[in-house]
N, C-alpha and C positions, 0 to 999 in steps of 0.2 A: 503493499500501500505505499512503504512510505515514497519508494521509487516509481511508482507512478504519480504521486504528487511531483516527485523533482523534479519529472520529466515533464508535467503539466506544464508545472512555472519558468522554466524553460525554452518550454517551445510559446510559450504567451510575452514571454522579455525578448527572444528573438523578433514577434511578430510588432512587437510595437517597433525594434532596433529599425526596422526595415521598413516600417513605414513610412511613408512621402513626406518631406518636407516641402514647405510653397520655395518659389523661387525668390517671388512675389507677389505682398498683398498689401491691396488697397483697400481706403474707405470710400464710397459713393457715397452722395446723398442727395436728393430730388430734392430742385431749389424751389418747385415751386405746386401748389394741389393741385390736384387733376378737376379742371371745368366742364364738365360733357366727356367730348372724345376727343379734346385736345393731349398731346404728348409731353413731357416732362423735360423740365431743362435737367441736366447731372451735374453737380460738380465731383472731380475725383481727386482724392489726396491718396499723398503716402500710404502706410500703416499706422503713425505715430496721430495725424490728422491732421499735422499741421502744415502738411506742404502741399498744395495745389500742383497737381502736372499735368491734368487735363476735363478741361468740358466737353459739352454736350449739350451742342442746340437744334433743340426740332427749328424744324417750319412745315405748315401745312399750307399748300395749294393744292393741286388738283392730284399732285404725287406726297405722300407724308417722306418729311426727309429729316436724319438726325446728321449732323456734321460732330466729328469728335476735330478741336483743334487743343496743340498745345500749349500750355501757359508758363510762362505773361507772352511770349512770343506770339499767342495764335495764328500757330502754323495748322492750315489745311491737313491733317494726321489722314480721316477716313470718313468715307458718307454712305451712307446707309438711303436705299429711295427703297417708296415699295405701299404698299400695304396691309396690317398687319389687326386688323380687325376683327369682330367675333365672326364671321361668315370669309369674309376675301380674306389671304393673304399670299402674298405676292409679293417678292424681298429683292431686291439685288445689291452691293452693298463693291467696293475699292476701298484699300488700303494701299497707302503710299509706300514702297520697299526704297529705304535709304540706301541701302546698299546696291538694288538696280540700277537704282533713281530712277523709276516707273511706275506707273497701278496697277497693281492687281486685283484680279475681279473675283465676286465670287457671293454664292447665293444661300438667303436659307430660306427652307421650307418647312412648311409646318408636316405633321404626318401624327394625327394624332385617333385616340380611337374617341369614345365616349365621354370617359370619366380621367384619361391620361394624355394628356399634352405634351409632345417630344420634339422636336426640331432634328433636320438634317440641314449638314453645314457643309458646303464646297467648297473647297478652297483653290488654287494654285493646284491643285490635282490630287486633291485630299482631301479626305470624308469625316467628316467628324460626329456626333450627334448628342443627344442630351434626351438628360431622364428625372424629374421630378422624385425626390424622395420626400414620401409624404410621410414617413415620422419625421421627419426635420423642418418639410418645407425647402428644403435646397435644392437649386438647381447645377446637375453633376453636365459637365461635358468630359465627352470620351471621342479619342482617337478609332474610329471605327475598323479600321486593321488590327491592329494593336490588342483593342478593349483599354486602353491606358488611360487612368485618372487626368485629364490636366487641366481642367478647373474648379471651382467648385464655390455657388453663390452663395449670400447667406444672409436674411432679412434679419438683422439688428435693428429695427424696431421696436421700441418698447411699447409696452401698451396702452401708455396713457400717454406717448409722444405724438406732435402734429409734425416731424418731420420724418422722413421716407431715407434710412439709413441700411447698407447692402455692405458686407466684406465681400471680396472678389481676394481669393485666394489662387494664385497660378502654380501648375504645378508643373510645367516646363514651356521649355523658351523657341519651341521649335514651329509655334503662330503667334501670328498678333495679337496683341490684349487689345487690340480695336476689336475684335471680333468676341471675346468677352464680353466687352461692356455693349455691342450689343446688344448681344442674348438678355442680358442684364433689363434694358433698356425696355424692349420686348415686354421677357416676362412680367414686368412693374406693371405698365401699360395695359396689359391684358387683363393681368390678376385684379386691376388695380379698375378695370373698367364690364369687365363682363364676371367678376367672381364675388 
């Protein structure tokens, strides 16, 4: 029995050591209260929540748009366009790649059953997918081929808080952070308006 307990403790310890640590952690705060079906603006901070890194700026005309700009330079980093309403869902995005000095395009599609909403992301010949962990309400992003956890969006809004706050933990540097920020904005908008 002692050998079994020791072996069990050793396995748990190894699993804890092998668990992934995030490469980057951001705090994301919604800047405005949602009115009707309007899109929200967001400010992205570092993990200390003291330094602003990015801003997500929405605009709604015929096509809903979210632009990600770096702060304080206000350079356009990425843009998401399309529809992500209750029934219609059709989005495309472009992310500026500094290394290649060109814009790289991608898509986000909704793949939903009646009770479970998932997204499929295609970017630069690679595929990602999401799932909602209903026990924690976290949005998790995975690499479709390797089934590797890439990022987690956690709602940190307090029960009586009027400010929506999220924590974004990124576990891989293989994909641009803008993809996860777009998914956070889409999830926040759809959950606030439709659920």
